[in-house]
C-alpha positions as CSV (number, residue, x, y, z in Angstrom):
1,M,84.6,109.5,95.0
2,R,87.5,111.7,93.6
3,G,90.8,110.5,94.5
4,R,93.9,112.0,96.2
5,F,97.6,113.1,95.4
6,I,99.6,113.3,98.3
7,T,103.3,114.2,97.7
8,F,106.4,113.8,99.9
9,E,109.1,116.2,99.0
10,G,112.6,115.9,101.0
11,T,116.4,115.4,100.7
12,E,117.9,111.8,100.3
13,G,117.5,110.3,103.2
14,A,114.7,112.1,105.1
15,G,112.2,108.7,105.1
16,K,110.0,109.7,102.3
17,S,110.1,105.9,101.1
18,T,109.1,104.5,104.5
19,Q,106.3,107.4,105.0
20,I,104.6,106.8,101.8
21,R,104.9,102.6,102.3
22,L,103.6,103.2,106.3
23,L,100.6,105.6,104.5
24,A,100.3,103.3,101.8
25,D,99.5,100.2,103.9
26,D,97.0,102.1,106.3
27,L,95.0,103.3,103.2
28,R,95.0,99.8,101.8
29,A,93.8,98.4,105.4
30,S,91.2,101.5,105.2
31,G,89.8,99.6,102.1
32,R,91.5,102.8,99.5
33,R,92.9,101.9,96.7
34,V,96.5,103.2,96.3
35,L,99.3,103.9,93.5
36,L,103.3,104.6,94.7
37,T,104.4,106.9,92.0
38,R,107.6,109.3,91.7
39,E,109.3,111.8,89.5
40,P,111.1,111.3,87.7
41,G,110.2,107.7,87.1
42,G,106.3,106.9,87.1
43,T,106.2,107.2,83.4
44,A,108.1,105.1,81.2
45,F,109.7,108.3,80.1
46,G,110.6,109.2,83.6
47,R,112.7,105.7,83.8
48,A,114.5,106.4,81.3
49,L,115.1,109.9,82.0
50,R,116.0,109.0,85.8
51,A,118.3,106.8,84.4
52,M,120.3,109.3,82.3
53,L,120.3,111.4,84.9
54,L,121.7,109.3,87.5
55,D,124.2,108.1,85.3
56,P,127.2,109.3,85.6
57,G,128.6,109.0,81.9
58,A,126.2,111.5,80.9
59,G,128.5,114.3,82.0
60,T,126.9,117.7,83.6
61,I,123.6,118.9,82.4
62,A,122.7,122.5,81.9
63,P,120.4,124.0,84.6
64,W,118.3,124.8,81.8
65,A,118.4,121.8,80.0
66,E,118.0,119.7,83.0
67,L,114.7,122.0,84.1
68,F,113.4,121.3,81.0
69,L,113.8,117.3,81.1
70,Y,111.9,117.6,84.4
71,L,108.7,119.5,83.4
72,A,108.6,117.1,80.4
73,D,108.7,114.3,82.6
74,R,106.2,116.0,84.8
75,S,103.9,116.9,81.8
76,Q,103.9,113.1,80.9
77,H,102.9,112.0,84.3
78,T,100.2,114.2,85.1
79,R,99.2,113.3,81.9
80,E,99.7,109.4,81.9
81,V,99.2,108.4,85.2
82,I,98.4,110.9,87.9
83,A,95.2,112.8,86.4
84,P,93.9,109.0,85.0
85,S,94.1,107.5,88.5
86,L,92.3,110.7,90.3
87,Q,89.4,110.2,88.3
88,R,89.0,106.5,88.6
89,G,89.1,108.0,92.7
90,E,93.1,106.4,93.8
91,W,95.0,107.3,96.2
92,L,98.4,108.5,94.3
93,L,101.7,109.0,96.9
94,C,104.2,110.2,94.9
95,D,108.0,110.2,96.2
96,R,108.8,114.1,95.2
97,F,106.9,116.2,93.0
98,A,107.1,120.2,92.0
99,D,108.4,121.3,95.3
100,A,111.9,119.3,94.4
101,T,112.0,121.5,91.4
102,V,111.7,124.7,93.2
103,A,114.0,123.7,95.4
104,Y,117.1,121.7,93.1
105,Q,116.5,123.8,89.8
106,G,115.1,126.8,91.8
107,Y,117.4,127.3,94.2
108,G,120.1,125.0,93.6
109,R,120.7,125.8,90.3
110,G,120.1,129.7,90.4
111,L,117.0,129.7,88.0
112,D,113.6,131.9,88.4
113,P,111.2,129.6,91.2
114,S,108.3,131.6,89.9
115,F,109.2,130.2,86.4
116,I,109.1,126.4,87.7
117,V,105.7,126.9,89.3
118,E,104.0,128.7,86.4
119,A,105.2,126.3,84.3
120,S,104.7,122.5,86.0
121,E,101.5,121.0,85.4
122,Y,99.3,120.0,88.7
123,P,96.5,118.1,89.1
124,D,93.7,120.4,90.2
125,L,94.1,119.2,93.9
126,V,97.8,118.5,95.4
127,R,98.6,117.9,99.3
128,K,102.2,117.4,99.8
129,Y,104.2,117.4,103.2
130,R,106.9,120.3,102.8
131,V,110.7,120.5,104.6
132,S,110.9,124.2,105.8
133,G,113.2,125.8,104.2
134,V,111.3,124.8,100.9
135,P,110.0,128.1,99.1
136,K,106.5,129.0,100.0
137,T,105.1,129.7,97.1
138,M,103.1,127.2,96.2
139,V,101.9,127.2,99.7
140,N,98.5,128.6,100.4
141,E,96.7,126.8,103.1
142,K,98.1,124.8,106.3
143,V,96.6,122.2,107.0
144,E,96.4,119.2,109.5
145,I,97.0,115.6,107.5
146,L,96.3,112.8,109.5
147,G,95.9,114.1,112.5
148,A,99.6,115.1,113.3
149,Q,100.9,117.6,114.6
150,P,103.6,120.2,113.3
151,E,106.7,119.6,114.6
152,E,108.9,123.0,113.9
153,D,110.7,121.1,111.0
154,F,107.6,119.8,109.3
155,V,105.0,121.2,107.8
156,R,101.8,120.0,106.2
157,T,100.3,122.1,103.8
158,A,97.4,121.7,100.7
159,V,97.9,123.6,97.6
160,S,95.0,124.0,95.4
161,A,96.3,124.0,92.1
162,R,94.6,124.7,88.3
163,D,91.7,122.2,87.3
164,S,93.3,119.6,85.0
165,A,90.3,119.5,82.2
């Protein structure tokens, strides 16, 4: 059985962690193997990067430098955690992924969102929750997830990304 990769996107305090835990509990109760991960922080490299980014003593990071750190983390995370877990048939629930980079580094820091999408490494199928207002540059198909109806400010989407092989 092929694994699934579901990302949760949203601002701090939006409830991503709570929803991830609830979904993980439901999936495990139905007999699925589940792995919780996040960006940055899903690998040893990501945890070190996260600590540096959250350290006020690290000073201000230039926007392009910050972007490339996040892209490096995504590449490591995809190769070390995401792709192998999908191949094992696990369900991965990820606290943030590429949409956060498009929102924060693209629109927040004024960098080119299309460059960020092109430079990001994706597994072959990404399912994500997307809070409205996040650009639709990566969205090509709306779907209903877990039988929930879309609310005005919360849209469920699926993205077919390039093959990770």
